[in-house]
Structures are given as C-alpha cells and as structure tokens.
mmCIF file of the N, C-alpha and C atoms, coordinates in Angstrom:
data_MODEL
# 
_entry.id   MODEL 
# 
loop_
_atom_site.group_PDB 
_atom_site.id 
_atom_site.type_symbol 
_atom_site.label_atom_id 
_atom_site.label_alt_id 
_atom_site.label_comp_id 
_atom_site.label_asym_id 
_atom_site.label_entity_id 
_atom_site.label_seq_id 
_atom_site.pdbx_PDB_ins_code 
_atom_site.Cartn_x 
_atom_site.Cartn_y 
_atom_site.Cartn_z 
_atom_site.occupancy 
_atom_site.B_iso_or_equiv 
_atom_site.pdbx_formal_charge 
_atom_site.auth_seq_id 
_atom_site.auth_comp_id 
_atom_site.auth_asym_id 
_atom_site.auth_atom_id 
_atom_site.pdbx_PDB_model_num 
ATOM 1   N N  . UNK A 1 1  ? 5.793   -9.056  4.745   1.00 0.00 ? 1  UNK A N  1 
ATOM 2   C CA . UNK A 1 1  ? 4.317   -8.361  4.991   1.00 0.00 ? 1  UNK A CA 1 
ATOM 3   C C  . UNK A 1 1  ? 4.559   -6.714  5.673   1.00 0.00 ? 1  UNK A C  1 
ATOM 4   N N  . UNK A 1 2  ? 6.190   -6.316  5.354   1.00 0.00 ? 2  UNK A N  1 
ATOM 5   C CA . UNK A 1 2  ? 6.833   -4.573  5.775   1.00 0.00 ? 2  UNK A CA 1 
ATOM 6   C C  . UNK A 1 2  ? 7.002   -3.687  4.844   1.00 0.00 ? 2  UNK A C  1 
ATOM 7   N N  . UNK A 1 3  ? 6.621   -2.729  5.262   1.00 0.00 ? 3  UNK A N  1 
ATOM 8   C CA . UNK A 1 3  ? 7.348   -1.425  4.204   1.00 0.00 ? 3  UNK A CA 1 
ATOM 9   C C  . UNK A 1 3  ? 8.508   -1.735  4.191   1.00 0.00 ? 3  UNK A C  1 
ATOM 10  N N  . UNK A 1 4  ? 9.252   -1.896  3.185   1.00 0.00 ? 4  UNK A N  1 
ATOM 11  C CA . UNK A 1 4  ? 11.175  -1.495  3.210   1.00 0.00 ? 4  UNK A CA 1 
ATOM 12  C C  . UNK A 1 4  ? 11.614  -0.085  3.795   1.00 0.00 ? 4  UNK A C  1 
ATOM 13  N N  . UNK A 1 5  ? 10.719  0.870   2.072   1.00 0.00 ? 5  UNK A N  1 
ATOM 14  C CA . UNK A 1 5  ? 11.200  1.621   1.992   1.00 0.00 ? 5  UNK A CA 1 
ATOM 15  C C  . UNK A 1 5  ? 10.175  2.964   1.695   1.00 0.00 ? 5  UNK A C  1 
ATOM 16  N N  . UNK A 1 6  ? 10.156  4.227   1.216   1.00 0.00 ? 6  UNK A N  1 
ATOM 17  C CA . UNK A 1 6  ? 8.698   4.890   1.117   1.00 0.00 ? 6  UNK A CA 1 
ATOM 18  C C  . UNK A 1 6  ? 9.608   6.116   1.007   1.00 0.00 ? 6  UNK A C  1 
ATOM 19  N N  . UNK A 1 7  ? 9.163   6.745   -0.079  1.00 0.00 ? 7  UNK A N  1 
ATOM 20  C CA . UNK A 1 7  ? 9.571   8.664   -0.112  1.00 0.00 ? 7  UNK A CA 1 
ATOM 21  C C  . UNK A 1 7  ? 8.648   9.214   0.818   1.00 0.00 ? 7  UNK A C  1 
ATOM 22  N N  . UNK A 1 8  ? 10.191  10.162  1.023   1.00 0.00 ? 8  UNK A N  1 
ATOM 23  C CA . UNK A 1 8  ? 8.637   11.277  2.003   1.00 0.00 ? 8  UNK A CA 1 
ATOM 24  C C  . UNK A 1 8  ? 7.418   11.744  1.462   1.00 0.00 ? 8  UNK A C  1 
ATOM 25  N N  . UNK A 1 9  ? 7.175   12.099  0.424   1.00 0.00 ? 9  UNK A N  1 
ATOM 26  C CA . UNK A 1 9  ? 6.258   12.846  0.070   1.00 0.00 ? 9  UNK A CA 1 
ATOM 27  C C  . UNK A 1 9  ? 4.859   11.238  0.606   1.00 0.00 ? 9  UNK A C  1 
ATOM 28  N N  . UNK A 1 10 ? 4.837   10.815  0.589   1.00 0.00 ? 10 UNK A N  1 
ATOM 29  C CA . UNK A 1 10 ? 4.192   9.168   0.700   1.00 0.00 ? 10 UNK A CA 1 
ATOM 30  C C  . UNK A 1 10 ? 4.316   9.826   1.981   1.00 0.00 ? 10 UNK A C  1 
ATOM 31  N N  . UNK A 1 11 ? 5.115   9.047   3.094   1.00 0.00 ? 11 UNK A N  1 
ATOM 32  C CA . UNK A 1 11 ? 5.138   9.540   4.112   1.00 0.00 ? 11 UNK A CA 1 
ATOM 33  C C  . UNK A 1 11 ? 4.641   10.798  4.825   1.00 0.00 ? 11 UNK A C  1 
ATOM 34  N N  . UNK A 1 12 ? 4.376   11.875  4.175   1.00 0.00 ? 12 UNK A N  1 
ATOM 35  C CA . UNK A 1 12 ? 3.949   13.335  4.053   1.00 0.00 ? 12 UNK A CA 1 
ATOM 36  C C  . UNK A 1 12 ? 2.038   12.968  4.188   1.00 0.00 ? 12 UNK A C  1 
ATOM 37  N N  . UNK A 1 13 ? 1.595   11.925  2.889   1.00 0.00 ? 13 UNK A N  1 
ATOM 38  C CA . UNK A 1 13 ? 0.527   11.590  2.975   1.00 0.00 ? 13 UNK A CA 1 
ATOM 39  C C  . UNK A 1 13 ? 0.242   10.698  3.898   1.00 0.00 ? 13 UNK A C  1 
ATOM 40  N N  . UNK A 1 14 ? 0.250   10.297  3.803   1.00 0.00 ? 14 UNK A N  1 
ATOM 41  C CA . UNK A 1 14 ? -0.085  8.565   4.726   1.00 0.00 ? 14 UNK A CA 1 
ATOM 42  C C  . UNK A 1 14 ? 0.226   8.981   6.530   1.00 0.00 ? 14 UNK A C  1 
ATOM 43  N N  . UNK A 1 15 ? 0.868   10.036  6.502   1.00 0.00 ? 15 UNK A N  1 
ATOM 44  C CA . UNK A 1 15 ? 1.771   9.986   8.069   1.00 0.00 ? 15 UNK A CA 1 
ATOM 45  C C  . UNK A 1 15 ? 2.220   8.215   8.522   1.00 0.00 ? 15 UNK A C  1 
ATOM 46  N N  . UNK A 1 16 ? 2.060   7.494   9.961   1.00 0.00 ? 16 UNK A N  1 
ATOM 47  C CA . UNK A 1 16 ? 3.171   6.576   9.706   1.00 0.00 ? 16 UNK A CA 1 
ATOM 48  C C  . UNK A 1 16 ? 2.021   5.879   10.172  1.00 0.00 ? 16 UNK A C  1 
ATOM 49  N N  . UNK A 1 17 ? 1.201   4.786   9.407   1.00 0.00 ? 17 UNK A N  1 
ATOM 50  C CA . UNK A 1 17 ? 0.181   3.830   10.615  1.00 0.00 ? 17 UNK A CA 1 
ATOM 51  C C  . UNK A 1 17 ? 0.611   2.517   11.407  1.00 0.00 ? 17 UNK A C  1 
ATOM 52  N N  . UNK A 1 18 ? 0.322   1.891   11.780  1.00 0.00 ? 18 UNK A N  1 
ATOM 53  C CA . UNK A 1 18 ? 1.193   0.987   12.987  1.00 0.00 ? 18 UNK A CA 1 
ATOM 54  C C  . UNK A 1 18 ? 1.050   0.309   11.615  1.00 0.00 ? 18 UNK A C  1 
ATOM 55  N N  . UNK A 1 19 ? -0.551  -0.297  11.458  1.00 0.00 ? 19 UNK A N  1 
ATOM 56  C CA . UNK A 1 19 ? -0.598  -1.465  9.921   1.00 0.00 ? 19 UNK A CA 1 
ATOM 57  C C  . UNK A 1 19 ? -0.970  -1.025  8.858   1.00 0.00 ? 19 UNK A C  1 
ATOM 58  N N  . UNK A 1 20 ? -0.460  -2.003  8.242   1.00 0.00 ? 20 UNK A N  1 
ATOM 59  C CA . UNK A 1 20 ? -0.713  -1.934  6.552   1.00 0.00 ? 20 UNK A CA 1 
ATOM 60  C C  . UNK A 1 20 ? -2.145  -1.118  6.214   1.00 0.00 ? 20 UNK A C  1 
ATOM 61  N N  . UNK A 1 21 ? -2.402  -2.564  6.991   1.00 0.00 ? 21 UNK A N  1 
ATOM 62  C CA . UNK A 1 21 ? -4.046  -1.784  6.084   1.00 0.00 ? 21 UNK A CA 1 
ATOM 63  C C  . UNK A 1 21 ? -4.799  -1.104  6.396   1.00 0.00 ? 21 UNK A C  1 
ATOM 64  N N  . UNK A 1 22 ? -4.181  -0.605  7.913   1.00 0.00 ? 22 UNK A N  1 
ATOM 65  C CA . UNK A 1 22 ? -5.129  0.816   8.546   1.00 0.00 ? 22 UNK A CA 1 
ATOM 66  C C  . UNK A 1 22 ? -4.640  2.566   7.378   1.00 0.00 ? 22 UNK A C  1 
ATOM 67  N N  . UNK A 1 23 ? -4.583  1.933   6.486   1.00 0.00 ? 23 UNK A N  1 
ATOM 68  C CA . UNK A 1 23 ? -4.053  3.413   4.900   1.00 0.00 ? 23 UNK A CA 1 
ATOM 69  C C  . UNK A 1 23 ? -5.722  2.763   4.630   1.00 0.00 ? 23 UNK A C  1 
ATOM 70  N N  . UNK A 1 24 ? -6.316  1.593   4.662   1.00 0.00 ? 24 UNK A N  1 
ATOM 71  C CA . UNK A 1 24 ? -7.098  1.392   3.358   1.00 0.00 ? 24 UNK A CA 1 
ATOM 72  C C  . UNK A 1 24 ? -8.476  2.136   3.964   1.00 0.00 ? 24 UNK A C  1 
ATOM 73  N N  . UNK A 1 25 ? -9.638  2.268   3.508   1.00 0.00 ? 25 UNK A N  1 
ATOM 74  C CA . UNK A 1 25 ? -10.979 2.147   3.599   1.00 0.00 ? 25 UNK A CA 1 
ATOM 75  C C  . UNK A 1 25 ? -11.187 1.147   3.788   1.00 0.00 ? 25 UNK A C  1 
ATOM 76  N N  . UNK A 1 26 ? -10.991 -0.601  3.008   1.00 0.00 ? 26 UNK A N  1 
ATOM 77  C CA . UNK A 1 26 ? -11.919 -1.630  2.522   1.00 0.00 ? 26 UNK A CA 1 
ATOM 78  C C  . UNK A 1 26 ? -10.089 -2.064  3.522   1.00 0.00 ? 26 UNK A C  1 
ATOM 79  N N  . UNK A 1 27 ? -10.519 -2.674  3.908   1.00 0.00 ? 27 UNK A N  1 
ATOM 80  C CA . UNK A 1 27 ? -9.104  -3.839  4.467   1.00 0.00 ? 27 UNK A CA 1 
ATOM 81  C C  . UNK A 1 27 ? -8.648  -4.716  4.336   1.00 0.00 ? 27 UNK A C  1 
ATOM 82  N N  . UNK A 1 28 ? -9.346  -5.377  3.641   1.00 0.00 ? 28 UNK A N  1 
ATOM 83  C CA . UNK A 1 28 ? -9.032  -6.618  2.473   1.00 0.00 ? 28 UNK A CA 1 
ATOM 84  C C  . UNK A 1 28 ? -8.484  -6.440  1.370   1.00 0.00 ? 28 UNK A C  1 
ATOM 85  N N  . UNK A 1 29 ? -8.640  -4.825  1.079   1.00 0.00 ? 29 UNK A N  1 
ATOM 86  C CA . UNK A 1 29 ? -8.356  -4.497  -0.491  1.00 0.00 ? 29 UNK A CA 1 
ATOM 87  C C  . UNK A 1 29 ? -5.898  -4.590  -0.310  1.00 0.00 ? 29 UNK A C  1 
ATOM 88  N N  . UNK A 1 30 ? -5.839  -5.281  1.607   1.00 0.00 ? 30 UNK A N  1 
ATOM 89  C CA . UNK A 1 30 ? -4.277  -4.454  1.307   1.00 0.00 ? 30 UNK A CA 1 
ATOM 90  C C  . UNK A 1 30 ? -4.301  -6.294  0.899   1.00 0.00 ? 30 UNK A C  1 
ATOM 91  N N  . UNK A 1 31 ? -4.681  -7.278  1.462   1.00 0.00 ? 31 UNK A N  1 
ATOM 92  C CA . UNK A 1 31 ? -5.148  -8.733  1.027   1.00 0.00 ? 31 UNK A CA 1 
ATOM 93  C C  . UNK A 1 31 ? -5.164  -8.843  -0.704  1.00 0.00 ? 31 UNK A C  1 
ATOM 94  N N  . UNK A 1 32 ? -5.440  -8.572  -0.632  1.00 0.00 ? 32 UNK A N  1 
ATOM 95  C CA . UNK A 1 32 ? -5.920  -8.384  -2.877  1.00 0.00 ? 32 UNK A CA 1 
ATOM 96  C C  . UNK A 1 32 ? -4.671  -7.900  -3.459  1.00 0.00 ? 32 UNK A C  1 
ATOM 97  N N  . UNK A 1 33 ? -3.754  -6.993  -2.965  1.00 0.00 ? 33 UNK A N  1 
ATOM 98  C CA . UNK A 1 33 ? -3.247  -6.820  -2.744  1.00 0.00 ? 33 UNK A CA 1 
ATOM 99  C C  . UNK A 1 33 ? -1.427  -7.582  -2.916  1.00 0.00 ? 33 UNK A C  1 
ATOM 100 N N  . UNK A 1 34 ? -1.588  -7.755  -1.949  1.00 0.00 ? 34 UNK A N  1 
ATOM 101 C CA . UNK A 1 34 ? -0.935  -8.929  -1.191  1.00 0.00 ? 34 UNK A CA 1 
ATOM 102 C C  . UNK A 1 34 ? -0.311  -10.151 -2.493  1.00 0.00 ? 34 UNK A C  1 
ATOM 103 N N  . UNK A 1 35 ? -1.348  -11.002 -2.287  1.00 0.00 ? 35 UNK A N  1 
ATOM 104 C CA . UNK A 1 35 ? -1.720  -12.038 -3.204  1.00 0.00 ? 35 UNK A CA 1 
ATOM 105 C C  . UNK A 1 35 ? -1.484  -11.401 -4.138  1.00 0.00 ? 35 UNK A C  1 
ATOM 106 N N  . UNK A 1 36 ? -1.773  -10.311 -4.640  1.00 0.00 ? 36 UNK A N  1 
ATOM 107 C CA . UNK A 1 36 ? -1.144  -9.813  -6.768  1.00 0.00 ? 36 UNK A CA 1 
ATOM 108 C C  . UNK A 1 36 ? -0.236  -9.571  -6.219  1.00 0.00 ? 36 UNK A C  1 
ATOM 109 N N  . UNK A 1 37 ? 0.780   -9.835  -5.636  1.00 0.00 ? 37 UNK A N  1 
ATOM 110 C CA . UNK A 1 37 ? 2.118   -9.722  -5.833  1.00 0.00 ? 37 UNK A CA 1 
ATOM 111 C C  . UNK A 1 37 ? 2.797   -10.713 -5.434  1.00 0.00 ? 37 UNK A C  1 
ATOM 112 N N  . UNK A 1 38 ? 1.820   -11.641 -4.275  1.00 0.00 ? 38 UNK A N  1 
ATOM 113 C CA . UNK A 1 38 ? 2.987   -12.526 -4.455  1.00 0.00 ? 38 UNK A CA 1 
ATOM 114 C C  . UNK A 1 38 ? 2.931   -13.507 -5.507  1.00 0.00 ? 38 UNK A C  1 
ATOM 115 N N  . UNK A 1 39 ? 1.815   -14.033 -6.126  1.00 0.00 ? 39 UNK A N  1 
ATOM 116 C CA . UNK A 1 39 ? 0.884   -15.057 -7.561  1.00 0.00 ? 39 UNK A CA 1 
ATOM 117 C C  . UNK A 1 39 ? 2.128   -14.940 -9.115  1.00 0.00 ? 39 UNK A C  1 
ATOM 118 N N  . UNK A 1 40 ? 2.038   -13.008 -8.943  1.00 0.00 ? 40 UNK A N  1 
ATOM 119 C CA . UNK A 1 40 ? 2.141   -11.965 -10.321 1.00 0.00 ? 40 UNK A CA 1 
ATOM 120 C C  . UNK A 1 40 ? 3.351   -11.273 -10.006 1.00 0.00 ? 40 UNK A C  1 
ATOM 121 N N  . UNK A 1 41 ? 4.396   -11.110 -9.227  1.00 0.00 ? 41 UNK A N  1 
ATOM 122 C CA . UNK A 1 41 ? 5.267   -10.506 -9.038  1.00 0.00 ? 41 UNK A CA 1 
ATOM 123 C C  . UNK A 1 41 ? 5.098   -8.898  -8.572  1.00 0.00 ? 41 UNK A C  1 
ATOM 124 N N  . UNK A 1 42 ? 4.103   -9.119  -9.172  1.00 0.00 ? 42 UNK A N  1 
ATOM 125 C CA . UNK A 1 42 ? 3.692   -7.282  -9.417  1.00 0.00 ? 42 UNK A CA 1 
ATOM 126 C C  . UNK A 1 42 ? 2.236   -7.456  -9.452  1.00 0.00 ? 42 UNK A C  1 
ATOM 127 N N  . UNK A 1 43 ? 2.341   -5.510  -9.064  1.00 0.00 ? 43 UNK A N  1 
ATOM 128 C CA . UNK A 1 43 ? 0.481   -5.148  -9.934  1.00 0.00 ? 43 UNK A CA 1 
ATOM 129 C C  . UNK A 1 43 ? 0.677   -4.174  -9.920  1.00 0.00 ? 43 UNK A C  1 
ATOM 130 N N  . UNK A 1 44 ? 0.322   -3.351  -11.964 1.00 0.00 ? 44 UNK A N  1 
ATOM 131 C CA . UNK A 1 44 ? 0.145   -2.115  -11.934 1.00 0.00 ? 44 UNK A CA 1 
ATOM 132 C C  . UNK A 1 44 ? -1.137  -1.236  -11.407 1.00 0.00 ? 44 UNK A C  1 
ATOM 133 N N  . UNK A 1 45 ? -1.004  0.115   -11.306 1.00 0.00 ? 45 UNK A N  1 
ATOM 134 C CA . UNK A 1 45 ? -2.452  0.779   -11.614 1.00 0.00 ? 45 UNK A CA 1 
ATOM 135 C C  . UNK A 1 45 ? -3.020  -0.074  -10.688 1.00 0.00 ? 45 UNK A C  1 
ATOM 136 N N  . UNK A 1 46 ? -3.725  -0.714  -9.328  1.00 0.00 ? 46 UNK A N  1 
ATOM 137 C CA . UNK A 1 46 ? -4.616  -1.234  -8.213  1.00 0.00 ? 46 UNK A CA 1 
ATOM 138 C C  . UNK A 1 46 ? -5.265  0.459   -7.602  1.00 0.00 ? 46 UNK A C  1 
ATOM 139 N N  . UNK A 1 47 ? -6.158  0.448   -8.396  1.00 0.00 ? 47 UNK A N  1 
ATOM 140 C CA . UNK A 1 47 ? -7.352  0.926   -7.582  1.00 0.00 ? 47 UNK A CA 1 
ATOM 141 C C  . UNK A 1 47 ? -8.026  1.365   -6.510  1.00 0.00 ? 47 UNK A C  1 
ATOM 142 N N  . UNK A 1 48 ? -7.071  2.131   -5.743  1.00 0.00 ? 48 UNK A N  1 
ATOM 143 C CA . UNK A 1 48 ? -8.202  1.432   -3.689  1.00 0.00 ? 48 UNK A CA 1 
ATOM 144 C C  . UNK A 1 48 ? -8.446  3.514   -2.959  1.00 0.00 ? 48 UNK A C  1 
ATOM 145 N N  . UNK A 1 49 ? -9.525  2.958   -2.863  1.00 0.00 ? 49 UNK A N  1 
ATOM 146 C CA . UNK A 1 49 ? -9.506  3.687   -1.598  1.00 0.00 ? 49 UNK A CA 1 
ATOM 147 C C  . UNK A 1 49 ? -8.454  4.225   -0.656  1.00 0.00 ? 49 UNK A C  1 
ATOM 148 N N  . UNK A 1 50 ? -7.691  5.353   -0.030  1.00 0.00 ? 50 UNK A N  1 
ATOM 149 C CA . UNK A 1 50 ? -7.608  5.882   0.682   1.00 0.00 ? 50 UNK A CA 1 
ATOM 150 C C  . UNK A 1 50 ? -7.515  6.397   1.997   1.00 0.00 ? 50 UNK A C  1 
ATOM 151 N N  . UNK A 1 51 ? -7.055  6.675   3.286   1.00 0.00 ? 51 UNK A N  1 
ATOM 152 C CA . UNK A 1 51 ? -6.464  7.338   4.187   1.00 0.00 ? 51 UNK A CA 1 
ATOM 153 C C  . UNK A 1 51 ? -5.422  8.475   4.519   1.00 0.00 ? 51 UNK A C  1 
ATOM 154 N N  . UNK A 1 52 ? -5.572  9.758   3.731   1.00 0.00 ? 52 UNK A N  1 
ATOM 155 C CA . UNK A 1 52 ? -4.595  11.093  4.190   1.00 0.00 ? 52 UNK A CA 1 
ATOM 156 C C  . UNK A 1 52 ? -4.511  11.443  5.496   1.00 0.00 ? 52 UNK A C  1 
ATOM 157 N N  . UNK A 1 53 ? -4.144  11.412  6.025   1.00 0.00 ? 53 UNK A N  1 
ATOM 158 C CA . UNK A 1 53 ? -2.893  12.437  7.229   1.00 0.00 ? 53 UNK A CA 1 
ATOM 159 C C  . UNK A 1 53 ? -4.322  12.294  8.030   1.00 0.00 ? 53 UNK A C  1 
ATOM 160 N N  . UNK A 1 54 ? -5.365  13.041  7.550   1.00 0.00 ? 54 UNK A N  1 
ATOM 161 C CA . UNK A 1 54 ? -6.389  13.686  7.986   1.00 0.00 ? 54 UNK A CA 1 
ATOM 162 C C  . UNK A 1 54 ? -7.461  12.884  8.423   1.00 0.00 ? 54 UNK A C  1 
ATOM 163 N N  . UNK A 1 55 ? -6.931  12.002  7.847   1.00 0.00 ? 55 UNK A N  1 
ATOM 164 C CA . UNK A 1 55 ? -8.437  10.579  7.678   1.00 0.00 ? 55 UNK A CA 1 
ATOM 165 C C  . UNK A 1 55 ? -9.924  10.755  7.297   1.00 0.00 ? 55 UNK A C  1 
ATOM 166 N N  . UNK A 1 56 ? -8.925  11.484  6.499   1.00 0.00 ? 56 UNK A N  1 
ATOM 167 C CA . UNK A 1 56 ? -10.189 11.655  4.509   1.00 0.00 ? 56 UNK A CA 1 
ATOM 168 C C  . UNK A 1 56 ? -9.886  10.873  4.273   1.00 0.00 ? 56 UNK A C  1 
ATOM 169 N N  . UNK A 1 57 ? -10.761 10.205  3.294   1.00 0.00 ? 57 UNK A N  1 
ATOM 170 C CA . UNK A 1 57 ? -10.877 9.232   1.842   1.00 0.00 ? 57 UNK A CA 1 
ATOM 171 C C  . UNK A 1 57 ? -10.309 9.531   0.518   1.00 0.00 ? 57 UNK A C  1 
ATOM 172 N N  . UNK A 1 58 ? -9.382  9.582   -0.055  1.00 0.00 ? 58 UNK A N  1 
ATOM 173 C CA . UNK A 1 58 ? -8.829  9.408   -1.016  1.00 0.00 ? 58 UNK A CA 1 
ATOM 174 C C  . UNK A 1 58 ? -8.387  8.315   -2.363  1.00 0.00 ? 58 UNK A C  1 
ATOM 175 N N  . UNK A 1 59 ? -8.771  8.949   -3.637  1.00 0.00 ? 59 UNK A N  1 
ATOM 176 C CA . UNK A 1 59 ? -8.387  7.515   -4.612  1.00 0.00 ? 59 UNK A CA 1 
ATOM 177 C C  . UNK A 1 59 ? -6.898  7.847   -4.149  1.00 0.00 ? 59 UNK A C  1 
ATOM 178 N N  . UNK A 1 60 ? -6.403  6.016   -4.755  1.00 0.00 ? 60 UNK A N  1 
ATOM 179 C CA . UNK A 1 60 ? -5.080  6.050   -5.023  1.00 0.00 ? 60 UNK A CA 1 
ATOM 180 C C  . UNK A 1 60 ? -5.269  5.096   -5.868  1.00 0.00 ? 60 UNK A C  1 
ATOM 181 N N  . UNK A 1 61 ? -3.879  4.952   -6.663  1.00 0.00 ? 61 UNK A N  1 
ATOM 182 C CA . UNK A 1 61 ? -3.917  4.384   -7.225  1.00 0.00 ? 61 UNK A CA 1 
ATOM 183 C C  . UNK A 1 61 ? -2.059  3.809   -7.375  1.00 0.00 ? 61 UNK A C  1 
ATOM 184 N N  . UNK A 1 62 ? -2.182  2.604   -6.842  1.00 0.00 ? 62 UNK A N  1 
ATOM 185 C CA . UNK A 1 62 ? -1.708  1.446   -7.031  1.00 0.00 ? 62 UNK A CA 1 
ATOM 186 C C  . UNK A 1 62 ? 0.218   0.690   -7.312  1.00 0.00 ? 62 UNK A C  1 
ATOM 187 N N  . UNK A 1 63 ? 0.912   0.823   -7.760  1.00 0.00 ? 63 UNK A N  1 
ATOM 188 C CA . UNK A 1 63 ? 2.199   -0.131  -8.694  1.00 0.00 ? 63 UNK A CA 1 
ATOM 189 C C  . UNK A 1 63 ? 3.053   -0.203  -7.310  1.00 0.00 ? 63 UNK A C  1 
ATOM 190 N N  . UNK A 1 64 ? 3.359   -1.951  -7.636  1.00 0.00 ? 64 UNK A N  1 
ATOM 191 C CA . UNK A 1 64 ? 4.004   -2.434  -6.488  1.00 0.00 ? 64 UNK A CA 1 
ATOM 192 C C  . UNK A 1 64 ? 4.966   -3.356  -7.472  1.00 0.00 ? 64 UNK A C  1 
ATOM 193 N N  . UNK A 1 65 ? 6.383   -3.873  -6.638  1.00 0.00 ? 65 UNK A N  1 
ATOM 194 C CA . UNK A 1 65 ? 7.376   -4.877  -7.237  1.00 0.00 ? 65 UNK A CA 1 
ATOM 195 C C  . UNK A 1 65 ? 7.302   -5.979  -6.253  1.00 0.00 ? 65 UNK A C  1 
ATOM 196 N N  . UNK A 1 66 ? 7.581   -7.182  -6.015  1.00 0.00 ? 66 UNK A N  1 
ATOM 197 C CA . UNK A 1 66 ? 8.428   -8.433  -4.932  1.00 0.00 ? 66 UNK A CA 1 
ATOM 198 C C  . UNK A 1 66 ? 8.933   -8.060  -4.976  1.00 0.00 ? 66 UNK A C  1 
ATOM 199 N N  . UNK A 1 67 ? 9.549   -7.572  -4.087  1.00 0.00 ? 67 UNK A N  1 
ATOM 200 C CA . UNK A 1 67 ? 11.218  -7.857  -4.052  1.00 0.00 ? 67 UNK A CA 1 
ATOM 201 C C  . UNK A 1 67 ? 12.132  -8.816  -2.939  1.00 0.00 ? 67 UNK A C  1 
ATOM 202 N N  . UNK A 1 68 ? 12.866  -8.931  -3.330  1.00 0.00 ? 68 UNK A N  1 
ATOM 203 C CA . UNK A 1 68 ? 14.081  -10.330 -2.000  1.00 0.00 ? 68 UNK A CA 1 
ATOM 204 C C  . UNK A 1 68 ? 14.801  -9.219  -2.122  1.00 0.00 ? 68 UNK A C  1 
ATOM 205 N N  . UNK A 1 69 ? 15.044  -9.083  -0.066  1.00 0.00 ? 69 UNK A N  1 
ATOM 206 C CA . UNK A 1 69 ? 15.270  -8.664  -0.032  1.00 0.00 ? 69 UNK A CA 1 
ATOM 207 C C  . UNK A 1 69 ? 16.791  -9.489  1.138   1.00 0.00 ? 69 UNK A C  1 
ATOM 208 N N  . UNK A 1 70 ? 17.570  -8.965  0.677   1.00 0.00 ? 70 UNK A N  1 
ATOM 209 C CA . UNK A 1 70 ? 18.764  -9.876  1.413   1.00 0.00 ? 70 UNK A CA 1 
ATOM 210 C C  . UNK A 1 70 ? 17.919  -11.251 1.917   1.00 0.00 ? 70 UNK A C  1 
ATOM 211 N N  . UNK A 1 71 ? 18.068  -11.561 1.344   1.00 0.00 ? 71 UNK A N  1 
ATOM 212 C CA . UNK A 1 71 ? 17.790  -13.223 1.143   1.00 0.00 ? 71 UNK A CA 1 
ATOM 213 C C  . UNK A 1 71 ? 16.455  -13.340 1.887   1.00 0.00 ? 71 UNK A C  1 
# 
C-alpha cells in the first residue's frame, strides 16, 4: 500500500500527497487499481482522472506491476 519508487517527473506532476487516493478525482479508482493488481499482478492502460500539483484534473493512463520487495 505504499509507493516504493517514483521518478522525478512524477513528483513534479503530482507533488507529495499524503494518501494515494488524494491523487484521484474519484477515490474509488484507487481501490479498483489495487484490486486489479492483487488479482492479476499487473494493470495496463488504466485510464482515470487525477489531480496535478495545482489541483487541476487531467486524464492519466496508469500501468503498474505488483512486486514483492524484501519479503
């Protein structure tokens, strides 16, 4: 449930938000993404609206892989 890595461009786009759900216009999308990762181990081209550093909504395409980090 925590972000282990993000590149500098991601930090510049999103800023540092306390909770992952704070990135999403619809916080339920975070749960959908998490559930899909747990069930399938990956997600490709998950399209959602998110907030940038100025709290303006934009469309994003998310791809992610579930990993086991240090056990």
